[in-house]
C-alpha positions in Angstrom: 9.8 -30.0 38.5 7.4 -28.7 35.9 5.5 -31.2 33.7 3.1 -30.7 30.9 2.7 -27.0 31.8 1.9 -24.0 29.6 3.8 -21.0 30.9 3.5 -17.5 29.4 5.5 -14.5 30.5 3.7 -11.1 30.9 4.2 -8.6 28.1 7.5 -6.7 28.0 7.7 -3.7 30.5 5.0 -5.0 32.8 5.1 -6.8 36.2 6.3 -6.0 39.6 9.9 -7.0 38.8 10.0 -5.5 35.3 13.0 -3.4 36.1 15.0 -6.5 37.1 13.8 -8.5 34.1 15.0 -5.8 31.7 18.6 -6.4 32.6 18.4 -10.0 31.3 15.5 -10.2 28.9 12.4 -8.4 27.8 10.0 -11.1 28.9 10.7 -13.6 31.7 8.7 -16.6 33.0 11.3 -17.3 35.7 13.7 -14.8 37.2 16.1 -16.5 39.7 19.6 -15.1 39.7 22.0 -17.0 42.0 19.3 -19.5 42.9 20.5 -22.6 44.8 18.7 -25.9 44.3 20.0 -29.1 46.1 18.5 -31.3 43.4 17.6 -31.2 39.8 15.7 -28.5 37.9 13.4 -30.5 35.6 11.0 -29.4 32.9 9.3 -32.5 31.4 6.6 -33.7 29.1 4.9 -31.3 26.7 5.7 -28.2 28.6 5.7 -25.0 26.6 7.5 -21.9 28.0 6.7 -18.7 26.2 9.3 -16.4 27.7 12.7 -16.6 29.3 14.1 -18.8 32.1 16.7 -16.6 33.7 19.0 -18.4 36.2 22.3 -16.5 35.9 24.8 -17.6 38.6 22.5 -20.3 39.9 23.8 -23.4 41.7 21.9 -26.5 40.6 23.4 -29.5 42.3 21.4 -32.1 40.4 21.8 -30.4 37.0 19.1 -29.3 34.5 16.7 -31.4 32.5 14.7 -29.6 29.8 12.0 -30.9 27.5 9.2 -29.6 25.4 9.4 -26.1 23.9 11.2 -22.9 25.1 10.0 -20.0 23.0 11.2 -16.4 23.4 12.0 -15.4 19.8 14.9 -13.0 19.1 15.7 -12.8 22.8 17.1 -14.9 25.6 15.3 -18.2 26.0 17.5 -19.7 28.8 20.1 -17.9 30.8 22.5 -20.2 32.7 25.5 -18.0 32.5 28.0 -18.3 35.4 25.8 -21.1 36.7 27.1 -24.3 38.3 25.3 -27.5 37.2 26.3 -30.5 39.3 24.6 -33.2 37.3 25.0 -32.1 33.7 22.6 -30.4 31.2 20.1 -32.5 29.3 18.1 -30.6 26.7 17.7 -33.2 24.0 14.8 -33.1 21.6 13.8 -29.6 22.8 12.4 -26.9 20.5 14.1 -23.5 21.3 13.3 -20.1 19.8 15.7 -17.6 21.1 19.2 -17.9 22.6 20.6 -20.2 25.3 23.3 -18.7 27.4 26.0 -20.8 29.1 28.7 -18.2 29.3 31.3 -18.9 32.0 29.2 -21.7 33.4 30.5 -24.9 34.9 28.8 -28.2 34.1 30.0 -31.2 36.2 28.6 -33.8 33.8 27.7 -34.1 30.1 25.9 -31.5 28.0 23.4 -33.2 25.8 21.6 -31.3 23.1 20.9 -34.2 20.7 18.2 -33.4 18.1 17.5 -30.0 19.7 16.3 -27.4 17.3 17.2 -23.7 17.5 15.5 -20.9 15.6 15.0 -17.1 15.8 18.0 -16.4 18.0 19.1 -13.1 19.5 22.1 -11.5 17.8 22.7 -14.6 15.6 23.7 -16.8 18.5 21.7 -19.9 19.1 23.9 -21.2 21.8 26.5 -19.0 23.6 28.9 -21.1 25.7 31.9 -18.7 25.9 34.4 -20.0 28.5 32.1 -22.9 29.4 33.7 -25.7 31.5 32.3 -29.2 31.0 33.6 -32.3 32.8 32.1 -34.6 30.3 31.0 -34.8 26.7 29.2 -32.2 24.6 26.7 -34.1 22.5 25.0 -32.2 19.6 24.1 -35.2 17.4 21.3 -34.3 15.0 21.0 -30.8 16.3 19.6 -28.1 14.0 20.5 -24.4 14.5 19.0 -22.0 12.0 20.3 -18.4 11.6 22.7 -18.5 14.5 26.0 -19.9 15.8 27.0 -22.4 18.4 29.7 -20.5 20.2 32.1 -22.4 22.4 34.9 -19.9 22.3 37.4 -20.5 25.1 35.5 -23.5 26.4 37.2 -26.3 28.3 35.6 -29.7 27.5 36.9 -32.9 29.3 35.4 -35.3 26.8 34.2 -35.5 23.2 32.6 -32.7 21.2 30.2 -34.6 19.1 28.2 -32.8 16.4 27.6 -35.7 14.1 24.6 -35.2 11.7 24.1 -31.6 13.0 22.8 -28.9 10.7 23.9 -25.3 11.5 23.1 -22.3 9.3 24.6 -18.9 9.8 25.4 -17.5 6.3 28.5 -15.3 6.3 29.2 -15.9 10.0 30.4 -18.6 12.4 28.4 -21.8 12.7 30.3 -24.0 15.2 33.0 -22.0 17.0 35.7 -23.7 19.1 38.0 -20.7 18.9 40.7 -21.1 21.6 38.8 -24.0 23.1 40.3 -27.0 24.7 38.8 -30.4 24.0 40.3 -33.5 25.6 38.7 -36.0 23.2 37.7 -36.0 19.6 35.8 -33.3 17.7 33.3 -35.0 15.5 31.9 -33.0 12.6 31.1 -36.0 10.6 28.2 -38.1 9.2 25.6 -35.8 7.7 27.0 -32.7 9.4 26.3 -29.6 7.4 27.5 -26.1 8.0 26.4 -23.0 6.0 28.7 -20.4 7.3 32.2 -20.8 8.9 33.4 -23.5 11.2 35.9 -21.9 13.6 38.7 -23.9 15.2 41.3 -21.1 15.4 43.9 -21.8 18.1 41.9 -24.7 19.5 43.7 -27.5 21.3 42.1 -30.9 20.5 43.6 -33.9 22.3 41.9 -36.4 20.1 41.1 -36.4 16.4 39.2 -34.0 14.1 36.7 -36.1 12.2 34.9 -34.5 9.3 34.2 -37.5 7.0 30.9 -37.1 5.3 30.5 -33.5 6.2 29.3 -30.8 3.8 30.7 -27.3 4.3 29.5 -24.2 2.6 30.8 -20.7 3.2 27.6 -19.0 2.3 24.8 -19.6 -0.2 24.6 -16.4 -2.3 26.8 -14.2 -0.1 30.0 -12.8 -1.4 33.1 -13.3 0.9 34.3 -10.1 2.7 37.3 -8.6 0.8 37.5 -11.6 -1.5 38.2 -14.2 1.3 35.6 -16.6 2.5 36.5 -19.8 4.3 34.2 -22.7 5.2 36.5 -23.8 8.0 39.1 -21.8 9.9 41.6 -23.9 11.8 44.5 -21.5 12.0 47.1 -22.3 14.6 45.0 -25.2 15.9 46.7 -28.1 17.6 45.0 -31.4 16.8 47.1 -34.1 18.6 45.2 -37.2 17.4 45.0 -36.5 13.7 42.8 -35.0 11.0 40.3 -37.2 9.2 38.7 -35.5 6.2 36.6 -36.9 3.5 34.3 -33.8 3.5 32.7 -31.8 0.7 33.5 -28.1 0.6 31.0 -26.7 -1.9 31.8 -23.0 -1.4 34.6 -21.1 0.2 38.1 -22.2 1.2 39.9 -24.1 4.0 42.3 -22.4 6.3 44.9 -24.6 8.2 47.6 -21.9 8.5 50.0 -22.8 11.3 47.9 -25.8 12.4 49.6 -29.0 13.6 48.5 -32.6 13.8 49.9 -36.1 14.0 48.5 -37.4 10.6 46.4 -36.2 7.7 43.8 -38.5 6.2 42.5 -36.9 3.1 41.7 -37.2 -0.6 44.1 -34.7 -2.2 42.1 -34.5 -5.4 38.7 -33.8 -3.7 38.9 -32.5 -0.1 40.8 -29.3 -0.7 39.3 -26.4 -2.7 41.7 -24.2 -4.7 41.1 -21.3 -2.3 42.8 -23.0 0.7 45.5 -21.8 3.1 48.1 -24.5 4.0 51.2 -22.4 5.0 52.7 -23.7 8.1 50.3 -26.7 8.4 52.4 -29.4 10.1 51.6 -33.1 9.9 53.8 -36.1 10.3 52.3 -38.7 8.0 49.4 -39.6 5.7 46.6 -42.0 6.5 43.6 -43.4 4.6 40.2 -41.6 4.9 37.9 -43.4 7.3 40.7 -45.9 7.9 39.9 -47.9 4.7 41.6 -48.0 1.4 45.2 -46.7 1.2 46.8 -43.4 2.2 48.0 -41.2 -0.7 51.8 -41.0 -0.5 52.3 -40.6 -4.3 54.5 -37.6 -4.9 52.8 -36.7 -8.2 49.4 -36.8 -6.6 50.5 -34.6 -3.8 52.3 -32.2 -6.2 49.0 -31.8 -8.1 47.3 -31.2 -4.8 49.5 -28.2 -3.9 49.8 -27.0 -7.5 46.0 -26.6 -7.6 46.0 -24.0 -4.8 45.4 -20.5 -5.9 48.0 -19.1 -3.4 51.6 -20.2 -3.5 53.1 -20.8 0.0 56.6 -22.4 0.0 56.0 -23.8 3.6 53.3 -26.2 2.4 55.7 -27.6 -0.3 58.6 -27.9 2.2 56.4 -29.7 4.7 55.3 -32.2 2.1 58.9 -32.8 1.0 60.0 -33.3 4.6 57.2 -35.9 5.2 58.1 -37.8 2.1 61.8 -37.8 3.0 61.1 -39.0 6.5 59.1 -41.9 5.1 62.0 -42.9 2.9 60.9 -41.4 -0.4 63.9 -39.3 -1.1 63.3 -39.1 -4.9 59.7 -38.1 -4.2 60.8 -35.4 -1.8 63.3 -34.0 -4.4 60.6 -34.0 -7.0 58.3 -32.0 -4.8 61.0 -29.4 -4.2 61.7 -29.1 -7.9 57.9 -28.7 -8.5 57.9 -26.0 -5.8 60.5 -24.0 -7.6 58.7 -24.3 -10.9 55.6 -23.0 -9.2 57.5 -20.1 -7.8 58.9 -19.4 -11.2 55.5 -18.4 -12.4 55.7 -15.3 -10.2 59.0 -14.2 -11.5 59.9 -12.1 -14.6 62.9 -11.0 -16.6 66.4 -12.2 -16.1 65.6 -13.9 -12.8 63.1 -16.1 -14.5 65.6 -16.9 -17.3 68.2 -17.9 -14.7 65.5 -20.1 -13.1 64.9 -21.9 -16.3 68.6 -22.6 -16.8 68.8 -24.1 -13.3 65.8 -26.3 -14.1 67.1 -27.5 -17.4 70.6 -28.2 -16.3 70.5 -29.7 -12.8 66.8 -29.4 -11.7 67.7 -26.6 -9.2 70.5 -28.7 -7.7 68.4 -31.7 -6.9 69.6 -33.6 -9.9 73.4 -32.8 -10.0 74.1 -35.9 -12.0 72.6 -34.1 -15.0 75.7 -32.0 -15.1 77.8 -35.2 -15.3 75.6 -36.3 -18.2 76.5 -33.0 -20.0 80.2 -33.6 -19.3 80.0 -37.2 -20.7 78.1 -35.9 -23.8 80.8 -33.3 -24.4 83.6 -35.8 -24.0 81.8 -38.1 -26.4 81.3 -35.4 -29.0 84.9 -34.2 -28.9 86.2 -37.8 -29.1 84.0 -38.5 -32.1 85.1 -35.3 -33.8 88.8 -35.9 -33.3 88.4 -39.4 -34.6 87.6 -38.1 -38.0 90.5 -38.1 -40.5 89.7 -34.6 -41.7 89.9 -33.2 -38.2 93.1 -35.1 -37.4 94.6 -33.6 -40.5 94.2 -30.1 -38.9 96.1 -31.1 -35.7 99.8 -30.3 -35.2 102.4 -30.8 -32.5 105.9 -29.1 -32.0 108.9 -30.6 -30.2 111.6 -28.8 -28.4 113.5 -28.3 -31.6 110.6 -26.5 -33.2 109.9 -29.4 -35.5 106.2 -29.6 -36.4 104.5 -33.0 -36.5 101.2 -34.2 -37.9 99.2 -37.1 -36.7 100.6 -39.2 -39.5 104.2 -38.3 -38.4 106.0 -39.1 -41.7 104.2 -36.4 -43.7 106.3 -33.2 -43.4 105.0 -29.7 -43.9 106.4 -27.5 -46.7 110.1 -26.4 -46.1 110.3 -28.9 -43.1 112.8 -31.6 -42.6 111.3 -35.1 -42.6 110.3 -35.9 -39.0 111.3 -39.3 -37.8 108.4 -41.9 -37.6 104.9 -41.5 -36.0 104.8 -38.9 -33.1 108.5 -38.3 -33.7 109.5 -41.6 -32.3 108.6 -40.4 -28.8 109.6 -36.8 -29.3 106.0 -35.7 -29.0 103.0 -37.3 -27.2 100.8 -39.2 -29.6 97.3 -37.8 -30.2 94.5 -39.8 -28.4 91.0 -38.5 -29.3 89.5 -39.7 -26.0 92.1 -38.3 -23.7 92.3 -35.1 -25.7 88.5 -34.8 -25.1 88.9 -35.3 -21.4 91.7 -32.8 -21.3 89.6 -30.3 -23.2 86.2 -30.7 -21.3 87.1 -31.6 -17.7 88.8 -28.7 -15.8 91.6 -29.3 -13.3 92.7 -32.4 -15.3 95.9 -32.0 -17.4 96.8 -35.1 -19.5 99.2 -33.0 -21.7 97.1 -33.6 -24.8 95.7 -30.1 -25.2 99.0 -28.5 -24.5 100.7 -30.8 -27.1 98.3 -30.8 -30.0 96.7 -27.7 -31.6 94.9 -26.9 -34.7 96.6 -25.2 -37.7 96.1 -21.5 -38.2 94.2 -21.9 -41.4 90.4 -21.2 -41.7 89.3 -24.7 -40.8 91.8 -24.9 -38.0 90.6 -21.6 -36.5 87.0 -22.9 -36.5 88.1 -26.1 -34.8 90.0 -24.1 -32.1 86.8 -22.1 -31.5 84.8 -25.2 -31.0 87.3 -26.8 -28.7 87.4 -23.6 -26.6 83.6 -23.6 -26.4 83.7 -27.2 -25.2 86.2 -26.1 -22.5 83.8 -23.3 -21.3 80.8 -25.6 -21.3 82.9 -28.1 -19.3 83.8 -25.5 -16.7 80.2 -24.5 -16.4 78.9 -28.0 -16.0 81.6 -29.0 -13.5 81.0 -25.8 -11.4 77.2 -26.4 -11.4 77.7 -30.1 -10.3 80.1 -29.1 -7.5 77.8 -26.4 -6.2 74.7 -28.6 -6.4 76.5 -31.5 -4.7 77.8 -29.3 -1.9 74.4 -27.8 -1.3 72.7 -31.2 -1.2 75.3 -32.4 1.2 74.8 -29.4 3.4 71.0 -29.7 3.4 71.1 -33.4 4.3 
């Protein structure tokens, strides 16, 4: 136990054990590799340590309690790498200049660094806890780390990782890193949490929720991203079993959730996601409200605007959104999303492929609205019916019986050099002209009502034009029917 002491290390390169100190730090106040203490190592009160506390591989059964100030600028301030702390690590409200090492250490208890301040670290690492094992919570509430990272890469934390109200600055580099870490509870980057740099959650496994409501994330102030890509948070391939609660502000840089998965997404689609975001392969099952108040945003149009605002097009993000809406029962919204997806993809196409894309959109909305083809068929049938109902058009129609007698729609009006035909439609010798059924016979394929095969236009100029128009309607009918059949079959197969 050290209380209210002022300890200063000798200058670098001096002292009886200077050769051993050099392996860990330039200046050491305490050098005790593999020390065993059957109790607690306590530094209390207003103690000021000017130099390094070097305890690599130590076994401290009662844990470590630190207070006061630990100053060893741009070097190692505390080295507990590969150490075993039986009662936890309590270093709240401590002023640290230098780097604290907890690499491959095991802490049987909580790690408390609330309101601790870090400055002047070595190699831009304020806290290095690579492969740290903690059977308890990691508490970093109100912590301030300037010009360095809090590195928990590969750590295993049986509890909550709480960095609420923390302030971490490492421009252009990682700030809080849980790369490949495993956290049983929640990861809390909420409240007044602020990061200037990059929060790294790549391939992390979080058993609880990721809370970031109220956080402010900035890639870097005044630093250009490398190769045009700078992300304020990287959560690629992360597994967040509890859910993701956003409500943050990303003032600079993008957001990367490529390949991540979670139970739900609580976000504001119009404010939480910068345009430079990566959402390909991001899997979620439902939407929730931010901070559990208000309403979750399920509106298809709002979600379409969310994805359409992204600079990079990734079809996986659109398909996931459609699948979530479809699972929730909003089938029309899911189809609307898939139509919007293909319209977004069309911007990247040129030439004939883009023209064909436009035709698919105008006709049947890429197969998701096959009834539009039926509307075209109905419109064609109505147009042909209306046209054949005109007296001038009916005057152009003729029919021939088995005796080569030619009939008009009036029946009793013979052609020149013809014998007078008996009555209307030849008293049953030819089928009477029905404008509606003639239109159905003309427009709808695979239907033969014997109207088109019975009545035909005359070979005069107006009759030839009429025949051209009827043939055009037949072609359009075949196209509309084929598109409807293909679209309906594809929808049935996909469902």
